[in-house]
C-alpha positions as CSV (number, residue, x, y, z in Angstrom):
1,M,19.1,-1.1,-12.1
2,N,16.4,1.2,-10.7
3,R,14.3,-1.3,-8.8
4,F,14.6,0.5,-5.5
5,K,12.9,3.6,-7.0
6,R,9.8,1.6,-7.8
7,I,9.5,-0.4,-4.6
8,K,8.8,2.5,-2.3
9,R,5.5,3.5,-3.9
10,K,4.1,0.3,-5.3
11,S,2.7,-1.4,-2.2
12,M,-0.3,0.7,-1.3
13,Y,-1.2,1.0,-5.0
14,I,-1.7,-2.7,-5.2
15,A,-3.2,-3.1,-1.8
16,I,-6.0,-0.5,-2.1
17,A,-6.6,-1.3,-5.8
18,I,-7.3,-5.0,-5.0
19,A,-9.5,-4.1,-2.1
20,S,-11.6,-1.8,-4.3
21,I,-11.6,-4.3,-7.1
22,V,-12.7,-7.2,-5.0
23,F,-15.4,-5.0,-3.4
24,V,-16.8,-4.1,-6.8
25,L,-16.6,-7.8,-7.9
26,A,-18.3,-9.1,-4.7
27,A,-21.1,-6.5,-5.1
28,G,-21.7,-7.7,-8.6
29,L,-21.7,-11.3,-7.6
30,V,-24.2,-10.7,-4.8
31,D,-26.5,-8.8,-7.2
32,D,-26.3,-11.8,-9.6
33,L,-27.2,-14.2,-6.8
34,N,-30.2,-12.1,-5.7
35,T,-31.4,-11.9,-9.3
36,Q,-31.2,-15.6,-9.7
37,T,-33.3,-16.2,-6.6
38,R,-35.9,-13.5,-7.6
39,L,-36.5,-14.2,-11.2
40,G,-35.4,-17.8,-11.7
41,N,-34.1,-19.3,-14.9
42,T,-35.7,-16.9,-17.3
43,H,-34.3,-15.2,-20.4
44,N,-34.8,-11.8,-18.9
45,E,-32.6,-12.9,-15.8
46,L,-29.9,-14.1,-18.1
47,R,-29.8,-10.8,-20.0
48,L,-29.7,-8.9,-16.7
49,T,-26.8,-11.1,-15.4
50,N,-24.8,-10.5,-18.6
51,A,-25.4,-6.8,-18.3
52,N,-24.3,-6.8,-14.7
53,L,-21.1,-8.6,-15.7
54,E,-20.4,-6.0,-18.4
55,R,-20.9,-3.3,-15.9
56,T,-18.5,-5.1,-13.4
57,D,-15.9,-5.3,-16.2
58,S,-16.3,-1.5,-16.8
59,D,-16.2,-0.7,-13.1
60,L,-13.0,-2.8,-12.8
61,S,-11.2,-0.9,-15.6
62,A,-12.4,2.5,-14.3
63,T,-11.2,1.6,-10.7
64,L,-7.8,0.5,-11.9
65,L,-7.3,3.7,-14.0
66,S,-8.4,6.0,-11.2
67,L,-6.3,4.4,-8.5
68,R,-3.2,4.2,-10.7
69,T,-3.4,7.9,-11.4
70,T,-4.5,9.4,-8.1
71,L,-2.9,7.3,-5.2
72,H,0.4,8.6,-3.9
73,V,0.8,6.8,-0.6
74,R,3.8,4.7,0.3
75,F,3.1,1.5,2.3
76,V,2.8,-2.0,1.5
77,D,1.9,-4.7,-0.9
78,Q,-1.2,-6.6,0.1
79,L,-3.3,-8.6,-2.4
80,E,-2.2,-8.7,-6.1
81,L,-4.2,-7.5,-9.1
82,N,-4.1,-11.1,-10.4
83,A,-6.4,-12.2,-7.5
84,A,-9.1,-9.9,-8.9
85,S,-8.7,-11.0,-12.5
86,T,-8.7,-14.6,-11.3
87,E,-11.9,-14.1,-9.4
88,L,-13.4,-12.2,-12.4
89,A,-12.6,-15.1,-14.7
90,S,-14.2,-17.4,-12.1
91,A,-17.4,-15.3,-12.2
92,K,-17.5,-15.5,-16.0
93,A,-17.1,-19.3,-15.9
94,E,-20.0,-19.5,-13.4
95,L,-22.2,-17.4,-15.7
96,T,-21.4,-19.9,-18.5
97,K,-22.7,-22.6,-16.3
98,L,-25.8,-20.5,-15.6
99,R,-26.5,-20.4,-19.3
100,S,-26.5,-24.2,-19.4
101,G,-29.2,-24.2,-16.7
102,L,-26.9,-24.6,-13.7
103,A,-27.6,-22.7,-10.5
104,L,-25.4,-20.0,-9.2
105,G,-23.7,-20.9,-5.9
106,N,-19.9,-21.3,-6.0
107,F,-18.8,-17.7,-6.4
108,G,-17.0,-17.8,-3.0
109,I,-18.6,-14.5,-1.9
110,G,-17.9,-15.4,1.7
111,S,-14.2,-16.0,0.9
112,V,-14.0,-12.7,-1.0
113,T,-15.5,-10.8,1.9
114,E,-13.2,-12.4,4.5
115,C,-10.1,-11.7,2.4
116,L,-11.2,-8.2,1.8
117,S,-11.9,-7.6,5.5
118,G,-8.3,-8.7,6.4
119,V,-6.8,-6.4,3.7
120,V,-8.9,-3.5,5.0
121,Q,-7.8,-4.2,8.5
122,A,-4.2,-4.3,7.5
123,L,-4.5,-1.0,5.6
124,N,-6.0,0.6,8.7
125,S,-3.1,-0.7,10.8
126,L,-0.6,0.7,8.4
127,G,-2.4,4.0,8.4
128,Q,-1.8,4.1,12.1
129,G,1.9,3.2,11.7
130,S,1.6,-0.4,13.0
131,N,3.4,-2.8,10.7
132,S,3.0,-5.6,13.2
133,S,-0.7,-5.3,13.4
134,A,-0.9,-5.2,9.6
135,T,1.2,-8.4,9.4
136,T,-1.2,-10.1,11.9
137,A,-4.2,-9.1,9.9
138,L,-2.7,-10.5,6.7
139,A,-1.6,-13.6,8.4
140,G,-5.2,-14.2,9.5
141,V,-6.5,-14.1,6.0
142,S,-3.5,-15.4,3.9
143,S,-5.1,-18.9,3.6
144,V,-8.5,-17.7,2.4
145,C,-6.9,-15.1,0.1
146,Q,-4.7,-17.9,-1.3
147,S,-7.8,-19.9,-2.0
148,L,-8.9,-17.1,-4.4
149,L,-5.9,-17.9,-6.5
150,G,-7.2,-21.4,-6.9
151,N,-4.6,-23.4,-4.9
152,Q,-3.7,-25.1,-8.1
153,S,-0.6,-27.4,-8.3
154,G,2.4,-25.4,-9.3
155,G,0.7,-22.0,-8.8
156,P,1.9,-19.3,-6.4
157,V,2.3,-20.4,-2.8
158,Y,1.5,-17.1,-1.2
159,P,-1.1,-14.5,-2.2
160,F,0.8,-11.3,-1.5
161,D,3.8,-9.7,-3.1
162,F,7.0,-11.5,-2.2
163,P,9.9,-10.5,-4.5
164,D,13.5,-11.6,-4.4
165,P,12.8,-14.7,-2.2
166,F,15.3,-16.7,-0.2
167,V,14.4,-19.9,1.6
168,L,16.3,-21.3,4.6
169,V,15.8,-24.7,6.1
170,S,16.3,-24.8,9.8
171,G,15.2,-27.4,12.3
172,G,12.6,-28.9,9.9
173,T,11.0,-25.5,9.3
174,Y,11.3,-23.4,6.2
175,Y,11.9,-19.7,6.5
176,A,11.4,-17.3,3.6
177,Y,12.7,-13.8,3.4
178,G,11.8,-11.2,0.8
179,T,12.1,-7.6,-0.3
180,N,10.4,-5.0,1.9
181,S,6.7,-4.8,2.0
182,T,3.9,-4.9,4.6
183,S,6.0,-6.2,7.4
184,G,8.6,-3.5,7.1
185,N,12.2,-3.6,6.0
186,I,12.5,-7.4,5.3
187,Q,9.5,-9.7,4.9
188,M,9.7,-13.0,6.8
189,M,7.4,-16.0,6.9
190,E,7.6,-19.7,7.8
191,S,6.2,-23.0,6.5
192,S,6.3,-26.7,7.4
193,D,5.6,-27.9,3.9
194,L,6.6,-25.2,1.3
195,M,3.0,-24.8,0.4
196,T,1.3,-23.0,3.2
197,W,3.1,-19.9,4.5
198,H,2.6,-17.8,7.6
199,P,3.9,-14.2,7.8
200,L,6.1,-13.6,10.8
201,G,6.7,-9.8,10.5
202,D,9.8,-7.7,9.9
203,A,13.1,-9.6,10.1
204,L,15.0,-6.4,10.4
205,P,13.1,-3.8,12.4
206,N,15.9,-1.3,12.5
207,L,18.4,-0.2,9.9
208,P,21.9,1.1,10.6
209,G,22.4,4.9,10.6
210,W,24.1,4.9,7.2
211,A,21.1,3.3,5.5
212,R,18.1,5.0,3.9
213,P,14.7,3.8,5.1
214,D,12.4,2.0,2.7
215,F,15.1,0.8,0.3
216,T,15.9,-2.7,1.5
217,W,15.6,-5.8,-0.6
218,A,17.0,-9.1,-1.9
219,P,17.8,-10.7,1.6
220,A,19.5,-14.0,2.2
221,V,20.4,-15.8,5.4
222,L,23.4,-17.9,6.4
223,Q,23.7,-20.1,9.5
224,L,27.1,-20.1,11.1
225,G,27.1,-22.2,14.3
226,N,24.3,-20.8,16.5
227,T,24.2,-17.5,14.7
228,Y,22.1,-16.5,11.7
229,L,23.4,-13.8,9.4
230,L,21.0,-11.8,7.2
231,Y,22.7,-10.2,4.1
232,Y,20.6,-7.6,2.4
233,T,20.7,-4.6,0.0
234,A,20.3,-1.1,1.3
235,A,20.8,2.4,-0.1
236,L,23.1,5.0,1.4
237,A,21.3,7.7,3.3
238,I,23.6,10.2,1.6
239,G,23.7,9.8,-2.2
240,G,21.5,6.7,-2.4
241,L,24.2,4.3,-3.7
242,Q,23.1,0.7,-3.3
243,C,25.3,-1.4,-1.0
244,I,25.3,-4.6,0.9
245,S,25.1,-5.0,4.7
246,V,24.7,-7.8,7.2
247,A,22.7,-8.3,10.4
248,S,22.7,-11.1,13.0
249,A,20.3,-13.0,15.2
250,P,20.4,-16.1,17.4
251,D,17.2,-17.4,15.7
252,P,16.1,-17.6,12.0
253,A,12.9,-15.8,12.9
254,G,15.0,-12.8,14.2
255,P,14.8,-10.1,14.9
256,F,18.1,-9.4,13.1
257,V,20.3,-6.6,14.4
258,D,22.7,-4.5,12.2
259,T,25.2,-2.4,14.3
260,S,27.5,-1.6,11.3
261,T,28.9,1.8,10.6
262,K,29.3,1.1,6.9
263,P,28.4,-1.4,4.3
264,V,30.1,-4.8,3.8
265,V,30.3,-4.3,0.0
266,C,29.6,-1.2,-2.0
267,Q,31.7,-0.9,-5.3
268,P,30.9,2.7,-6.1
269,A,33.1,2.6,-9.2
270,N,30.9,-0.3,-10.5
271,G,27.6,1.4,-9.9
272,G,26.9,-0.1,-6.5
273,S,26.4,-3.6,-5.2
274,I,23.1,-5.6,-4.7
275,D,21.6,-9.1,-4.5
276,P,23.9,-10.7,-1.9
277,E,23.7,-14.4,-1.3
278,P,26.0,-16.4,1.0
279,F,27.3,-19.9,0.2
280,V,29.3,-22.5,2.1
281,D,31.8,-24.7,0.1
282,A,32.5,-28.4,0.6
283,S,35.1,-27.6,3.4
284,G,32.6,-25.4,5.3
285,K,34.2,-22.1,4.3
286,P,31.7,-19.2,3.8
287,Y,31.5,-17.0,0.7
288,L,29.4,-14.2,-0.5
289,A,28.2,-13.7,-4.1
290,W,26.6,-10.5,-5.4
291,K,26.0,-8.3,-8.4
292,S,27.5,-4.9,-9.2
293,N,25.1,-2.7,-11.2
294,G,27.7,-1.7,-13.8
295,G,29.4,1.6,-14.4
296,G,32.6,3.3,-15.5
297,G,32.5,1.1,-18.7
298,T,32.0,-2.1,-16.7
299,P,28.8,-4.1,-17.4
300,A,26.6,-5.7,-14.7
301,T,28.8,-8.4,-13.1
302,I,28.3,-11.2,-10.6
303,W,31.2,-11.4,-8.1
304,S,32.2,-13.7,-5.2
305,Q,34.5,-13.3,-2.3
306,A,35.4,-15.3,0.8
307,L,33.9,-14.1,4.1
308,T,35.6,-13.9,7.4
309,P,35.0,-16.8,9.8
310,N,32.3,-14.9,11.6
311,G,30.6,-13.9,8.3
312,L,30.4,-10.2,9.3
313,S,32.8,-9.0,6.6
314,V,34.5,-10.1,3.4
315,A,38.0,-11.4,3.7
316,K,41.0,-9.4,2.6
317,G,41.8,-9.3,-1.1
318,N,39.8,-8.5,-4.2
319,P,36.6,-10.2,-5.2
320,S,36.5,-12.7,-8.1
321,Q,34.5,-12.0,-11.2
322,L,32.1,-14.9,-11.9
323,L,29.8,-13.8,-14.7
324,Q,29.1,-10.9,-17.1
325,P,26.3,-10.7,-19.7
326,N,27.4,-12.2,-23.1
327,Q,24.2,-13.9,-24.4
328,I,21.3,-12.4,-26.3
329,W,18.6,-13.5,-23.9
330,E,20.4,-11.7,-21.0
331,A,20.0,-8.3,-22.7
332,G,23.0,-6.8,-20.8
333,T,22.0,-7.9,-17.3
334,V,23.1,-10.7,-15.0
335,E,22.0,-10.6,-11.3
336,A,20.5,-12.4,-8.3
337,P,23.2,-15.1,-7.9
338,S,22.5,-18.4,-6.0
339,M,25.2,-21.1,-5.8
340,L,24.6,-24.8,-5.3
341,L,27.1,-27.6,-4.8
342,S,25.7,-30.9,-6.2
343,G,27.5,-34.0,-7.3
344,G,30.8,-32.3,-7.0
345,T,29.9,-29.5,-9.3
346,Y,29.2,-25.9,-8.4
347,Y,26.2,-24.4,-10.1
348,L,25.6,-20.7,-10.2
349,F,22.0,-19.8,-10.9
350,Y,21.2,-16.2,-11.9
351,S,18.7,-13.9,-13.5
352,G,19.0,-12.1,-16.8
353,N,17.2,-9.5,-18.9
354,D,14.8,-6.7,-17.6
355,W,13.2,-7.6,-14.2
356,D,10.1,-5.6,-15.1
357,T,9.1,-7.6,-18.2
358,S,8.1,-11.1,-19.2
359,S,11.6,-11.5,-20.8
360,Y,13.2,-11.9,-17.4
361,A,14.5,-15.5,-17.0
362,I,16.8,-17.7,-15.0
363,G,20.1,-19.0,-16.3
364,V,22.8,-21.3,-14.9
365,A,26.6,-21.5,-15.1
366,T,29.0,-24.2,-13.8
367,C,32.0,-23.2,-11.7
368,Q,35.2,-24.9,-10.6
369,G,34.6,-23.4,-7.2
370,P,33.0,-20.6,-5.2
371,L,35.5,-18.2,-6.8
372,G,35.1,-19.5,-10.3
373,P,36.0,-19.6,-13.0
374,C,32.5,-20.2,-14.3
375,I,31.2,-21.0,-17.8
376,K,27.7,-21.0,-19.3
377,P,26.9,-24.5,-20.7
378,L,23.8,-23.3,-22.5
379,S,23.0,-20.4,-24.8
380,Q,19.5,-19.9,-23.3
381,P,17.9,-19.8,-19.9
382,I,17.0,-22.9,-18.0
383,Y,13.6,-21.3,-17.0
384,S,11.7,-18.6,-18.7
385,S,8.1,-17.5,-19.1
386,Q,5.5,-20.3,-19.0
387,P,1.8,-20.4,-19.7
388,D,1.0,-19.9,-16.0
389,L,3.7,-17.4,-15.0
390,Q,5.8,-14.7,-16.6
391,G,9.3,-13.3,-16.1
392,P,10.6,-15.7,-13.5
393,G,13.6,-14.5,-11.6
394,G,15.4,-14.0,-8.2
395,P,16.2,-17.7,-7.8
396,S,17.0,-19.2,-4.4
397,V,18.2,-22.8,-4.7
398,F,18.1,-25.1,-1.6
399,V,17.7,-28.7,-0.5
400,D,14.4,-29.5,1.3
401,A,14.0,-31.6,4.4
402,Q,13.6,-34.7,2.2
403,G,16.9,-34.1,0.3
404,Q,15.1,-32.9,-2.8
405,L,16.6,-29.9,-4.8
406,E,14.2,-27.0,-4.8
407,M,14.2,-23.5,-6.4
408,A,12.2,-20.6,-5.0
409,F,11.7,-17.6,-7.3
410,H,9.3,-14.8,-8.0
411,A,7.2,-14.3,-11.2
412,W,4.3,-12.3,-12.6
413,I,0.9,-13.7,-13.3
414,P,0.0,-13.6,-17.0
415,G,-1.9,-10.5,-17.8
416,A,-0.4,-8.7,-14.8
417,V,3.3,-8.2,-15.8
418,G,5.4,-5.3,-14.7
419,Y,5.0,-2.5,-12.2
420,P,2.8,-1.9,-10.3
421,N,1.7,-5.6,-10.4
422,A,3.0,-7.9,-7.8
423,R,5.6,-10.6,-8.1
424,L,4.4,-13.8,-6.4
425,L,6.4,-16.6,-4.8
426,F,6.7,-19.9,-6.7
427,I,8.6,-23.1,-5.7
428,R,9.7,-25.7,-8.2
429,Q,11.7,-28.9,-7.9
430,L,15.1,-29.2,-9.7
431,A,16.8,-32.2,-11.2
432,I,20.3,-32.5,-12.6
433,Q,20.2,-34.2,-16.0
434,G,23.4,-34.6,-18.0
435,G,25.1,-32.2,-15.8
436,I,22.5,-29.5,-16.3
437,P,19.9,-28.4,-13.8
438,V,16.3,-28.8,-15.1
439,V,13.3,-27.2,-13.6
440,Q,10.6,-29.9,-13.1
441,P,7.0,-29.3,-14.1
442,P,4.4,-29.1,-11.4
443,A,3.2,-32.4,-10.1
């Protein structure tokens, strides 16, 4: 899989694109408001408003085309293109109300301006090489930017790109970690209720010498005693092979430190190793599950192996093969494992199909233990594209502070699927029905 080749350039495309788009949209909305005040509810004003909306649509398309073909800067995901399309849809809805004789007034121009200001400030900070200042700027406007997405039940819970999420519960606080973006190597944020999230910065400020900068993703954290271990994917500085490493910290908010001289898992004969996620069995023994990309005649495969007691390396011996793709919907790919022990059964959640499309989906297998064997009880995914989201994947299954099963995952917004659009963070409750995990609809 070539995700790491795409991650490096996508951030600034989206950040500057949305800033420009929201600016154009806000300008059009202010013009409409002034027109309404000046001319009143006349037929001429209505025709002018419609003409302005058509020009706004045209400007939006032209801006997207221009930015996608001319920008070549690396840095960070900020706002998503879906925020602009959502706001545009809102503007059209308001114009429909105007035609019925309702006054303009709920465009949220102030919110758009505030959100845009924070994004611009973050971009300026990034241009000066300050990820911490950029994170602070985004943290200051994340709530108002989230409001532009509607804050609807079951919608994305964070307004910026947050792929490959992992959620840790510690001391009554939820910590989320995601693929590299604005914050630096590993995104990190916290929440008290799984709905409102606050960016914390870079969980992993420095990489080990063997790792290539800007190619870090799919993090997951394990607490062992008073130590927190961050497992993540990185690329070798020489050759670029994808491998897995681990960093440690005394606090879930980091910063995590990786002093390794080589990766924990690499599997060059199998095309490299990615998507690590730790797991603790019923006896308290730690394990690590991951995916090999496939190579040398071997397909993409999900593996598991016991960890040493300190969690800093895998135990001696060979890893156990848990899953390979053998169902039509998987399209030759299984990845992003997440294991759960519930009711005496080990469930292995995973993603299948092409991550860059709406066909990406989440499947499940049942296992006799952390080392397998595992079987797939269904011939289809347990969660796939929905009317309000597309291509869900990268599941992270956990138990919340109230004992409820939850699943965090990323997904595209309909109409904005695939690179360079952003993957937003969603959280859904899970239930076990007839021995099969079922994703619950939004409340």
